[in-house]
C-alpha positions, 0 to 999 in steps of 0.5 A: 411319439417316439415309440410311434416312430419306432413302430413305424420305422420297424414297420417300414423296414419290414416292408422293405425286408417283405419286398426284398424277399418277394423279389428273390422268391419271384426270382427263385420262381422263375428259375425253377420254371425255366429249369422244369421247362429245361427238365421237360425237354430233356426228358422229351428227347431222351424219350425220343432217343430210347428207341435208338439207343434200344437199337445200338443195345441190340446191334452191340448184341449182335456184333459180339455174336458176330466177333465170336463166329468169326473167332470160331471161323479163324480156329476152323480155318487155321485147323483146316490149314493144318491138315491141308499141310499135312496132307500136302 
């Protein structure tokens, strides 16, 4: 009878541990589903922003080209000023 009581107690303890583990796994599964949904939203937003990011990159390249052109024009203007002053 004592062995049956010990076996029943062990079984009850295992059942409680199983329920606790099931609850934890359910919670983790819900968290994973929430994280997956958030990740999908972020990926969709990134995909939507990608063309704009490419435009920004293109603008940066054009701005760098314009800056180089402005520097060249500035140097040319200075040379012209020196020539003008030399003629005057």
